PyMOL Python script that loads the backbone (N, CA, C, O; Angstrom):
from pymol import cmd

cmd.read_pdbstr("""\
ATOM      1  N   MET A   1       1.058  -1.353   0.049  1.00  0.00           N
ATOM      2  CA  MET A   1      -0.070  -0.165  -0.144  1.00  0.00           C
ATOM      3  C   MET A   1       1.386   1.239  -0.203  1.00  0.00           C
ATOM      4  O   MET A   1       1.619   1.833  -1.255  1.00  0.00           O
ATOM      5  N   GLY A   2       1.953   1.446   0.733  1.00  0.00           N
ATOM      6  CA  GLY A   2       3.006   2.545   0.724  1.00  0.00           C
ATOM      7  C   GLY A   2       3.289   3.169  -0.591  1.00  0.00           C
ATOM      8  O   GLY A   2       3.145   4.216  -1.222  1.00  0.00           O
ATOM      9  N   TYR A   3       3.696   2.146  -0.655  1.00  0.00           N
ATOM     10  CA  TYR A   3       4.442   2.077  -2.501  1.00  0.00           C
ATOM     11  C   TYR A   3       3.848   2.796  -3.671  1.00  0.00           C
ATOM     12  O   TYR A   3       4.253   3.623  -4.487  1.00  0.00           O
ATOM     13  N   LYS A   4       2.297   1.914  -3.346  1.00  0.00           N
ATOM     14  CA  LYS A   4       1.081   2.875  -3.916  1.00  0.00           C
ATOM     15  C   LYS A   4       1.134   4.283  -4.365  1.00  0.00           C
ATOM     16  O   LYS A   4       1.139   4.857  -5.454  1.00  0.00           O
ATOM     17  N   ILE A   5       1.183   4.720  -2.770  1.00  0.00           N
ATOM     18  CA  ILE A   5       1.054   5.989  -2.608  1.00  0.00           C
ATOM     19  C   ILE A   5       1.857   6.607  -3.012  1.00  0.00           C
ATOM     20  O   ILE A   5       1.455   7.551  -3.692  1.00  0.00           O
ATOM     21  N   PHE A   6       3.322   6.475  -2.864  1.00  0.00           N
ATOM     22  CA  PHE A   6       4.878   6.669  -2.969  1.00  0.00           C
ATOM     23  C   PHE A   6       4.924   6.841  -4.740  1.00  0.00           C
ATOM     24  O   PHE A   6       5.591   7.742  -5.249  1.00  0.00           O
ATOM     25  N   SER A   7       4.297   6.066  -5.398  1.00  0.00           N
ATOM     26  CA  SER A   7       4.556   6.428  -7.111  1.00  0.00           C
ATOM     27  C   SER A   7       3.443   6.947  -7.478  1.00  0.00           C
ATOM     28  O   SER A   7       3.724   7.546  -8.516  1.00  0.00           O
ATOM     29  N   ILE A   8       1.824   7.153  -7.163  1.00  0.00           N
ATOM     30  CA  ILE A   8       1.217   8.028  -7.224  1.00  0.00           C
ATOM     31  C   ILE A   8       1.637   9.703  -6.722  1.00  0.00           C
ATOM     32  O   ILE A   8       1.507  10.615  -7.539  1.00  0.00           O
ATOM     33  N   ILE A   9       2.003   9.900  -5.700  1.00  0.00           N
ATOM     34  CA  ILE A   9       3.112  11.321  -5.722  1.00  0.00           C
ATOM     35  C   ILE A   9       3.868  11.462  -6.659  1.00  0.00           C
ATOM     36  O   ILE A   9       3.968  12.599  -7.120  1.00  0.00           O
ATOM     37  N   PHE A  10       4.819  10.139  -7.386  1.00  0.00           N
ATOM     38  CA  PHE A  10       5.664  11.079  -7.810  1.00  0.00           C
ATOM     39  C   PHE A  10       5.446  10.401  -9.150  1.00  0.00           C
ATOM     40  O   PHE A  10       6.503  10.256  -9.764  1.00  0.00           O
ATOM     41  N   ILE A  11       4.305   9.918  -9.807  1.00  0.00           N
ATOM     42  CA  ILE A  11       3.550  10.034 -10.943  1.00  0.00           C
ATOM     43  C   ILE A  11       2.970  11.327 -11.073  1.00  0.00           C
ATOM     44  O   ILE A  11       2.987  11.667 -12.256  1.00  0.00           O
ATOM     45  N   LEU A  12       2.487  12.145 -10.358  1.00  0.00           N
ATOM     46  CA  LEU A  12       2.291  13.396 -10.476  1.00  0.00           C
ATOM     47  C   LEU A  12       3.200  14.831 -10.400  1.00  0.00           C
ATOM     48  O   LEU A  12       2.843  15.840 -11.009  1.00  0.00           O
ATOM     49  N   CYS A  13       4.711  14.760  -9.371  1.00  0.00           N
ATOM     50  CA  CYS A  13       5.353  15.153  -9.717  1.00  0.00           C
ATOM     51  C   CYS A  13       5.716  15.106 -11.086  1.00  0.00           C
ATOM     52  O   CYS A  13       5.814  16.162 -11.710  1.00  0.00           O
ATOM     53  N   GLY A  14       5.946  13.931 -11.674  1.00  0.00           N
ATOM     54  CA  GLY A  14       6.311  13.882 -12.942  1.00  0.00           C
ATOM     55  C   GLY A  14       5.588  14.684 -14.436  1.00  0.00           C
ATOM     56  O   GLY A  14       5.931  14.766 -15.616  1.00  0.00           O
ATOM     57  N   LEU A  15       4.403  15.196 -13.599  1.00  0.00           N
ATOM     58  CA  LEU A  15       3.784  15.575 -14.539  1.00  0.00           C
ATOM     59  C   LEU A  15       3.387  16.649 -14.561  1.00  0.00           C
ATOM     60  O   LEU A  15       3.096  17.370 -15.515  1.00  0.00           O
ATOM     61  N   PHE A  16       3.342  16.881 -13.076  1.00  0.00           N
ATOM     62  CA  PHE A  16       3.810  18.668 -12.926  1.00  0.00           C
ATOM     63  C   PHE A  16       5.167  19.107 -13.500  1.00  0.00           C
ATOM     64  O   PHE A  16       5.295  20.330 -13.542  1.00  0.00           O
ATOM     65  N   ILE A  17       6.105  18.459 -13.908  1.00  0.00           N
ATOM     66  CA  ILE A  17       7.480  18.909 -13.887  1.00  0.00           C
ATOM     67  C   ILE A  17       6.970  18.154 -15.505  1.00  0.00           C
ATOM     68  O   ILE A  17       7.985  17.491 -15.719  1.00  0.00           O
ATOM     69  N   MET A  18       6.111  17.899 -16.620  1.00  0.00           N
ATOM     70  CA  MET A  18       6.284  17.974 -17.411  1.00  0.00           C
ATOM     71  C   MET A  18       4.688  19.506 -18.285  1.00  0.00           C
ATOM     72  O   MET A  18       4.497  19.955 -19.415  1.00  0.00           O
ATOM     73  N   TRP A  19       4.094  19.686 -17.096  1.00  0.00           N
ATOM     74  CA  TRP A  19       3.121  20.856 -17.708  1.00  0.00           C
ATOM     75  C   TRP A  19       4.103  22.047 -17.205  1.00  0.00           C
ATOM     76  O   TRP A  19       3.996  23.079 -17.868  1.00  0.00           O
ATOM     77  N   PHE A  20       5.061  22.076 -16.120  1.00  0.00           N
ATOM     78  CA  PHE A  20       6.081  23.319 -16.161  1.00  0.00           C
ATOM     79  C   PHE A  20       6.956  23.587 -16.850  1.00  0.00           C
ATOM     80  O   PHE A  20       7.564  24.656 -16.784  1.00  0.00           O
ATOM     81  N   ALA A  21       7.238  22.518 -17.782  1.00  0.00           N
ATOM     82  CA  ALA A  21       8.114  22.374 -19.334  1.00  0.00           C
ATOM     83  C   ALA A  21       7.461  23.185 -20.353  1.00  0.00           C
ATOM     84  O   ALA A  21       7.786  24.227 -20.922  1.00  0.00           O
ATOM     85  N   ILE A  22       6.186  22.216 -20.442  1.00  0.00           N
ATOM     86  CA  ILE A  22       5.420  23.386 -21.415  1.00  0.00           C
ATOM     87  C   ILE A  22       5.264  24.890 -20.971  1.00  0.00           C
ATOM     88  O   ILE A  22       5.823  25.908 -21.380  1.00  0.00           O
ATOM     89  N   PHE A  23       4.486  24.724 -20.174  1.00  0.00           N
ATOM     90  CA  PHE A  23       3.696  25.934 -19.687  1.00  0.00           C
ATOM     91  C   PHE A  23       4.217  27.280 -18.802  1.00  0.00           C
ATOM     92  O   PHE A  23       3.605  28.308 -18.515  1.00  0.00           O
ATOM     93  N   GLY A  24       5.669  26.832 -18.469  1.00  0.00           N
ATOM     94  CA  GLY A  24       6.445  27.456 -17.778  1.00  0.00           C
ATOM     95  C   GLY A  24       7.121  29.141 -18.593  1.00  0.00           C
ATOM     96  O   GLY A  24       7.399  29.254 -19.786  1.00  0.00           O
ATOM     97  N   LYS A  25       7.212  29.980 -17.795  1.00  0.00           N
ATOM     98  CA  LYS A  25       7.815  30.926 -18.236  1.00  0.00           C
ATOM     99  C   LYS A  25       9.317  31.455 -18.448  1.00  0.00           C
ATOM    100  O   LYS A  25       9.928  31.778 -17.429  1.00  0.00           O
ATOM    101  N   LYS A  26       9.894  31.557 -19.562  1.00  0.00           N
ATOM    102  CA  LYS A  26      11.681  31.089 -19.411  1.00  0.00           C
ATOM    103  C   LYS A  26      12.132  32.210 -18.563  1.00  0.00           C
ATOM    104  O   LYS A  26      13.340  32.031 -18.408  1.00  0.00           O
ATOM    105  N   LYS A  27      11.731  33.370 -17.882  1.00  0.00           N
ATOM    106  CA  LYS A  27      12.035  33.037 -16.679  1.00  0.00           C
ATOM    107  C   LYS A  27      12.207  32.362 -15.441  1.00  0.00           C
ATOM    108  O   LYS A  27      13.179  32.546 -14.708  1.00  0.00           O
ATOM    109  N   GLU A  28      11.527  31.794 -15.267  1.00  0.00           N
ATOM    110  CA  GLU A  28      10.806  30.881 -14.149  1.00  0.00           C
ATOM    111  C   GLU A  28      11.599  29.479 -14.343  1.00  0.00           C
ATOM    112  O   GLU A  28      12.094  28.911 -13.370  1.00  0.00           O
ATOM    113  N   ILE A  29      11.696  28.926 -15.725  1.00  0.00           N
ATOM    114  CA  ILE A  29      12.627  27.809 -15.948  1.00  0.00           C
ATOM    115  C   ILE A  29      14.178  27.682 -15.876  1.00  0.00           C
ATOM    116  O   ILE A  29      14.941  26.716 -15.856  1.00  0.00           O
ATOM    117  N   LYS A  30      14.443  29.800 -15.825  1.00  0.00           N
ATOM    118  CA  LYS A  30      15.900  29.703 -15.832  1.00  0.00           C
ATOM    119  C   LYS A  30      16.836  30.077 -14.843  1.00  0.00           C
ATOM    120  O   LYS A  30      18.033  30.349 -14.751  1.00  0.00           O
ATOM    121  N   GLU A  31      15.036  29.913 -13.592  1.00  0.00           N
ATOM    122  CA  GLU A  31      15.711  30.283 -12.623  1.00  0.00           C
ATOM    123  C   GLU A  31      15.445  29.137 -11.174  1.00  0.00           C
ATOM    124  O   GLU A  31      15.112  29.218  -9.992  1.00  0.00           O
ATOM    125  N   ILE A  32      15.831  28.115 -12.157  1.00  0.00           N
ATOM    126  CA  ILE A  32      15.316  26.614 -11.256  1.00  0.00           C
ATOM    127  C   ILE A  32      16.339  26.438 -10.341  1.00  0.00           C
ATOM    128  O   ILE A  32      17.341  25.985 -10.894  1.00  0.00           O
ATOM    129  N   GLY A  33      16.459  26.606  -9.262  1.00  0.00           N
ATOM    130  CA  GLY A  33      17.062  25.708  -7.397  1.00  0.00           C
ATOM    131  C   GLY A  33      17.964  26.510  -7.824  1.00  0.00           C
ATOM    132  O   GLY A  33      18.027  27.324  -8.745  1.00  0.00           O
ATOM    133  N   ILE A  34      19.043  25.959  -6.557  1.00  0.00           N
ATOM    134  CA  ILE A  34      20.015  26.253  -5.692  1.00  0.00           C
ATOM    135  C   ILE A  34      20.952  24.731  -5.941  1.00  0.00           C
ATOM    136  O   ILE A  34      20.532  23.592  -5.735  1.00  0.00           O
ATOM    137  N   PRO A  35      21.968  25.026  -6.312  1.00  0.00           N
ATOM    138  CA  PRO A  35      22.609  23.131  -6.018  1.00  0.00           C
ATOM    139  C   PRO A  35      23.163  22.656  -5.062  1.00  0.00           C
ATOM    140  O   PRO A  35      24.128  23.338  -4.716  1.00  0.00           O
ATOM    141  N   THR A  36      23.019  21.915  -4.555  1.00  0.00           N
ATOM    142  CA  THR A  36      23.676  21.378  -3.531  1.00  0.00           C
ATOM    143  C   THR A  36      24.794  20.602  -2.684  1.00  0.00           C
ATOM    144  O   THR A  36      25.289  20.709  -1.562  1.00  0.00           O
ATOM    145  N   ASN A  37      24.966  19.593  -4.027  1.00  0.00           N
ATOM    146  CA  ASN A  37      25.973  19.015  -4.455  1.00  0.00           C
ATOM    147  C   ASN A  37      27.090  19.238  -5.380  1.00  0.00           C
ATOM    148  O   ASN A  37      27.018  20.115  -6.242  1.00  0.00           O
ATOM    149  N   PHE A  38      27.920  18.631  -5.269  1.00  0.00           N
ATOM    150  CA  PHE A  38      28.856  18.568  -7.024  1.00  0.00           C
ATOM    151  C   PHE A  38      28.372  18.230  -8.097  1.00  0.00           C
ATOM    152  O   PHE A  38      28.513  18.843  -9.156  1.00  0.00           O
ATOM    153  N   ILE A  39      27.286  16.464  -7.806  1.00  0.00           N
ATOM    154  CA  ILE A  39      26.760  16.918  -9.080  1.00  0.00           C
ATOM    155  C   ILE A  39      25.722  17.796  -9.559  1.00  0.00           C
ATOM    156  O   ILE A  39      25.130  17.882 -10.635  1.00  0.00           O
ATOM    157  N   ASP A  40      25.654  18.504  -8.329  1.00  0.00           N
ATOM    158  CA  ASP A  40      24.549  19.631  -9.022  1.00  0.00           C
ATOM    159  C   ASP A  40      24.490  20.467  -9.610  1.00  0.00           C
ATOM    160  O   ASP A  40      23.623  21.008 -10.297  1.00  0.00           O
ATOM    161  N   VAL A  41      25.984  20.726  -9.233  1.00  0.00           N
ATOM    162  CA  VAL A  41      26.811  21.917  -9.389  1.00  0.00           C
ATOM    163  C   VAL A  41      26.878  22.005 -11.251  1.00  0.00           C
ATOM    164  O   VAL A  41      26.832  23.002 -11.971  1.00  0.00           O
ATOM    165  N   ILE A  42      27.028  20.235 -11.693  1.00  0.00           N
ATOM    166  CA  ILE A  42      27.746  20.167 -13.331  1.00  0.00           C
ATOM    167  C   ILE A  42      26.247  20.011 -13.628  1.00  0.00           C
ATOM    168  O   ILE A  42      25.939  20.185 -14.807  1.00  0.00           O
ATOM    169  N   LEU A  43      25.276  19.717 -12.778  1.00  0.00           N
ATOM    170  CA  LEU A  43      24.496  19.582 -13.978  1.00  0.00           C
ATOM    171  C   LEU A  43      23.519  20.861 -14.201  1.00  0.00           C
ATOM    172  O   LEU A  43      22.612  20.951 -15.028  1.00  0.00           O
ATOM    173  N   MET A  44      23.926  21.797 -13.277  1.00  0.00           N
ATOM    174  CA  MET A  44      23.207  23.312 -13.524  1.00  0.00           C
ATOM    175  C   MET A  44      24.219  23.809 -13.803  1.00  0.00           C
ATOM    176  O   MET A  44      24.174  24.920 -13.275  1.00  0.00           O
ATOM    177  N   MET A  45      25.674  23.637 -14.609  1.00  0.00           N
ATOM    178  CA  MET A  45      26.071  24.632 -15.164  1.00  0.00           C
ATOM    179  C   MET A  45      25.462  24.051 -16.986  1.00  0.00           C
ATOM    180  O   MET A  45      25.077  24.720 -17.945  1.00  0.00           O
ATOM    181  N   ILE A  46      25.580  22.983 -16.851  1.00  0.00           N
ATOM    182  CA  ILE A  46      25.115  21.901 -18.074  1.00  0.00           C
ATOM    183  C   ILE A  46      23.575  23.031 -18.146  1.00  0.00           C
ATOM    184  O   ILE A  46      23.344  24.093 -18.725  1.00  0.00           O
ATOM    185  N   TYR A  47      23.210  22.620 -17.730  1.00  0.00           N
ATOM    186  CA  TYR A  47      21.539  23.156 -17.578  1.00  0.00           C
ATOM    187  C   TYR A  47      21.564  24.664 -18.085  1.00  0.00           C
ATOM    188  O   TYR A  47      20.725  25.083 -18.882  1.00  0.00           O
ATOM    189  N   LYS A  48      22.601  25.459 -17.556  1.00  0.00           N
ATOM    190  CA  LYS A  48      22.758  27.106 -18.026  1.00  0.00           C
ATOM    191  C   LYS A  48      23.033  27.132 -18.680  1.00  0.00           C
ATOM    192  O   LYS A  48      22.801  28.292 -19.019  1.00  0.00           O
ATOM    193  N   LEU A  49      23.715  26.484 -19.767  1.00  0.00           N
ATOM    194  CA  LEU A  49      24.776  27.032 -20.942  1.00  0.00           C
ATOM    195  C   LEU A  49      23.438  26.339 -21.813  1.00  0.00           C
ATOM    196  O   LEU A  49      24.018  26.340 -22.898  1.00  0.00           O
ATOM    197  N   LEU A  50      22.233  25.817 -22.099  1.00  0.00           N
ATOM    198  CA  LEU A  50      21.341  24.791 -22.827  1.00  0.00           C
ATOM    199  C   LEU A  50      20.371  26.690 -22.975  1.00  0.00           C
ATOM    200  O   LEU A  50      20.081  27.630 -22.236  1.00  0.00           O
ATOM    201  N   PRO A  51      20.210  26.221 -24.650  1.00  0.00           N
ATOM    202  CA  PRO A  51      19.356  27.693 -25.124  1.00  0.00           C
ATOM    203  C   PRO A  51      17.867  27.189 -24.397  1.00  0.00           C
ATOM    204  O   PRO A  51      17.686  26.014 -24.077  1.00  0.00           O
ATOM    205  N   SER A  52      16.797  28.310 -24.184  1.00  0.00           N
ATOM    206  CA  SER A  52      15.272  27.617 -23.275  1.00  0.00           C
ATOM    207  C   SER A  52      14.901  26.689 -23.767  1.00  0.00           C
ATOM    208  O   SER A  52      14.581  25.769 -23.014  1.00  0.00           O
ATOM    209  N   ILE A  53      14.769  26.494 -25.233  1.00  0.00           N
ATOM    210  CA  ILE A  53      14.277  25.320 -25.909  1.00  0.00           C
ATOM    211  C   ILE A  53      14.517  23.919 -25.294  1.00  0.00           C
ATOM    212  O   ILE A  53      13.756  22.985 -25.042  1.00  0.00           O
ATOM    213  N   PHE A  54      15.900  24.117 -25.136  1.00  0.00           N
ATOM    214  CA  PHE A  54      16.706  22.955 -25.274  1.00  0.00           C
ATOM    215  C   PHE A  54      16.253  22.537 -23.191  1.00  0.00           C
ATOM    216  O   PHE A  54      15.985  21.453 -22.672  1.00  0.00           O
ATOM    217  N   ARG A  55      16.389  24.373 -22.367  1.00  0.00           N
ATOM    218  CA  ARG A  55      15.669  23.055 -21.104  1.00  0.00           C
ATOM    219  C   ARG A  55      14.781  22.758 -21.184  1.00  0.00           C
ATOM    220  O   ARG A  55      14.700  21.559 -20.918  1.00  0.00           O
ATOM    221  N   LYS A  56      13.602  23.332 -21.517  1.00  0.00           N
ATOM    222  CA  LYS A  56      12.134  22.667 -21.802  1.00  0.00           C
ATOM    223  C   LYS A  56      12.497  21.537 -22.496  1.00  0.00           C
ATOM    224  O   LYS A  56      12.172  20.764 -21.595  1.00  0.00           O
ATOM    225  N   ILE A  57      12.829  20.942 -23.200  1.00  0.00           N
ATOM    226  CA  ILE A  57      12.778  19.971 -23.380  1.00  0.00           C
ATOM    227  C   ILE A  57      13.424  18.519 -22.676  1.00  0.00           C
ATOM    228  O   ILE A  57      13.051  17.351 -22.790  1.00  0.00           O
ATOM    229  N   LEU A  58      14.438  19.068 -21.985  1.00  0.00           N
ATOM    230  CA  LEU A  58      15.268  18.262 -21.200  1.00  0.00           C
ATOM    231  C   LEU A  58      14.296  18.389 -19.870  1.00  0.00           C
ATOM    232  O   LEU A  58      14.227  17.368 -19.186  1.00  0.00           O
ATOM    233  N   LEU A  59      13.437  19.692 -19.376  1.00  0.00           N
ATOM    234  CA  LEU A  59      12.278  19.279 -18.695  1.00  0.00           C
ATOM    235  C   LEU A  59      11.411  18.086 -18.791  1.00  0.00           C
ATOM    236  O   LEU A  59      11.247  17.331 -17.833  1.00  0.00           O
ATOM    237  N   PHE A  60      10.710  17.865 -20.248  1.00  0.00           N
ATOM    238  CA  PHE A  60      10.086  17.336 -20.130  1.00  0.00           C
ATOM    239  C   PHE A  60      10.474  16.197 -20.486  1.00  0.00           C
ATOM    240  O   PHE A  60       9.482  15.468 -20.482  1.00  0.00           O
ATOM    241  N   ALA A  61      11.214  15.736 -20.740  1.00  0.00           N
ATOM    242  CA  ALA A  61      12.229  14.556 -20.499  1.00  0.00           C
ATOM    243  C   ALA A  61      12.504  13.915 -19.126  1.00  0.00           C
ATOM    244  O   ALA A  61      12.714  12.726 -18.887  1.00  0.00           O
ATOM    245  N   LEU A  62      12.459  14.980 -18.257  1.00  0.00           N
ATOM    246  CA  LEU A  62      12.754  14.282 -16.855  1.00  0.00           C
ATOM    247  C   LEU A  62      11.147  14.011 -16.631  1.00  0.00           C
ATOM    248  O   LEU A  62      10.487  12.999 -16.868  1.00  0.00           O
ATOM    249  N   GLY A  63      10.810  15.119 -16.157  1.00  0.00           N
ATOM    250  CA  GLY A  63       9.133  14.499 -16.343  1.00  0.00           C
ATOM    251  C   GLY A  63       7.956  13.142 -16.667  1.00  0.00           C
ATOM    252  O   GLY A  63       7.018  12.687 -16.013  1.00  0.00           O
ATOM    253  N   LEU A  64       8.519  12.821 -17.926  1.00  0.00           N
ATOM    254  CA  LEU A  64       8.558  11.760 -19.300  1.00  0.00           C
ATOM    255  C   LEU A  64       9.205  10.711 -18.398  1.00  0.00           C
ATOM    256  O   LEU A  64       8.549   9.694 -18.171  1.00  0.00           O
ATOM    257  N   ALA A  65      10.207  10.820 -17.952  1.00  0.00           N
ATOM    258  CA  ALA A  65      11.045   9.703 -17.252  1.00  0.00           C
ATOM    259  C   ALA A  65      10.388   9.540 -16.030  1.00  0.00           C
ATOM    260  O   ALA A  65       9.781   8.501 -15.773  1.00  0.00           O
ATOM    261  N   ILE A  66      10.460  10.492 -15.248  1.00  0.00           N
ATOM    262  CA  ILE A  66       9.743   9.981 -13.940  1.00  0.00           C
ATOM    263  C   ILE A  66       8.397   9.530 -13.812  1.00  0.00           C
ATOM    264  O   ILE A  66       8.069   9.086 -12.712  1.00  0.00           O
ATOM    265  N   SER A  67       7.465   9.566 -14.833  1.00  0.00           N
ATOM    266  CA  SER A  67       5.762   9.549 -14.469  1.00  0.00           C
ATOM    267  C   SER A  67       6.403   7.862 -15.071  1.00  0.00           C
ATOM    268  O   SER A  67       6.466   6.888 -14.322  1.00  0.00           O
ATOM    269  N   ILE A  68       6.719   7.845 -16.178  1.00  0.00           N
ATOM    270  CA  ILE A  68       7.062   6.291 -16.708  1.00  0.00           C
ATOM    271  C   ILE A  68       7.149   5.352 -16.029  1.00  0.00           C
ATOM    272  O   ILE A  68       6.266   4.500 -15.930  1.00  0.00           O
ATOM    273  N   GLY A  69       8.315   5.337 -15.392  1.00  0.00           N
ATOM    274  CA  GLY A  69       9.349   4.894 -14.001  1.00  0.00           C
ATOM    275  C   GLY A  69       8.178   4.706 -12.851  1.00  0.00           C
ATOM    276  O   GLY A  69       7.754   3.557 -12.728  1.00  0.00           O
ATOM    277  N   PHE A  70       7.690   5.593 -12.107  1.00  0.00           N
ATOM    278  CA  PHE A  70       6.878   5.383 -11.584  1.00  0.00           C
ATOM    279  C   PHE A  70       5.316   4.589 -11.505  1.00  0.00           C
ATOM    280  O   PHE A  70       4.671   4.212 -10.527  1.00  0.00           O
ATOM    281  N   THR A  71       5.032   4.519 -12.949  1.00  0.00           N
ATOM    282  CA  THR A  71       3.469   4.484 -13.615  1.00  0.00           C
ATOM    283  C   THR A  71       4.309   2.566 -13.510  1.00  0.00           C
ATOM    284  O   THR A  71       3.690   1.669 -12.937  1.00  0.00           O
ATOM    285  N   TYR A  72       5.344   2.379 -13.993  1.00  0.00           N
ATOM    286  CA  TYR A  72       5.748   1.087 -13.907  1.00  0.00           C
ATOM    287  C   TYR A  72       5.892  -0.048 -12.588  1.00  0.00           C
ATOM    288  O   TYR A  72       5.603  -1.234 -12.434  1.00  0.00           O
ATOM    289  N   ILE A  73       6.392   0.832 -11.901  1.00  0.00           N
ATOM    290  CA  ILE A  73       6.710   0.214 -10.083  1.00  0.00           C
ATOM    291  C   ILE A  73       5.411   0.244  -9.934  1.00  0.00           C
ATOM    292  O   ILE A  73       4.973  -0.788  -9.424  1.00  0.00           O
ATOM    293  N   LEU A  74       4.423   1.255 -10.255  1.00  0.00           N
ATOM    294  CA  LEU A  74       3.273   0.488  -9.343  1.00  0.00           C
ATOM    295  C   LEU A  74       2.256  -0.427  -9.957  1.00  0.00           C
ATOM    296  O   LEU A  74       1.620  -1.343  -9.435  1.00  0.00           O
ATOM    297  N   PHE A  75       2.249   0.034 -11.196  1.00  0.00           N
ATOM    298  CA  PHE A  75       1.860  -1.710 -12.273  1.00  0.00           C
ATOM    299  C   PHE A  75       2.623  -3.095 -12.173  1.00  0.00           C
ATOM    300  O   PHE A  75       2.071  -4.096 -12.630  1.00  0.00           O
ATOM    301  N   LYS A  76       3.716  -3.172 -11.663  1.00  0.00           N
ATOM    302  CA  LYS A  76       4.753  -3.885 -11.750  1.00  0.00           C
ATOM    303  C   LYS A  76       4.952  -4.628 -10.231  1.00  0.00           C
ATOM    304  O   LYS A  76       5.540  -5.693 -10.044  1.00  0.00           O
ATOM    305  N   LEU A  77       4.319  -3.804  -9.228  1.00  0.00           N
ATOM    306  CA  LEU A  77       4.765  -4.748  -7.715  1.00  0.00           C
ATOM    307  C   LEU A  77       3.187  -4.242  -7.641  1.00  0.00           C
ATOM    308  O   LEU A  77       3.013  -3.024  -7.607  1.00  0.00           O
ATOM    309  N   ARG A  78       2.113  -5.050  -7.617  1.00  0.00           N
ATOM    310  CA  ARG A  78       0.798  -5.614  -7.553  1.00  0.00           C
ATOM    311  C   ARG A  78       0.845  -6.243  -6.442  1.00  0.00           C
ATOM    312  O   ARG A  78      -0.137  -6.869  -6.045  1.00  0.00           O
TER     313      ARG A  78
END
""", "prot")
cmd.dss("prot")
cmd.show_as("cartoon", "prot")
cmd.util.cbc("prot")
cmd.orient("prot")
């Protein structure tokens, strides 16, 4: 039961990320988060160097991967 709720929460997070990638303003997308560790710093540097359209594509792909992954978990672990 717990993994179902956990999966549903992350599926909704993935859908929100995809919605944000499509409908978010350029300024909001450009100002996402503060890196907290070394990997985040490297990813944030790559993210900052990309043009706006690639940021939106990257965010959409991330949201899609999260949603598909947790949907698979939800239905596979019945």
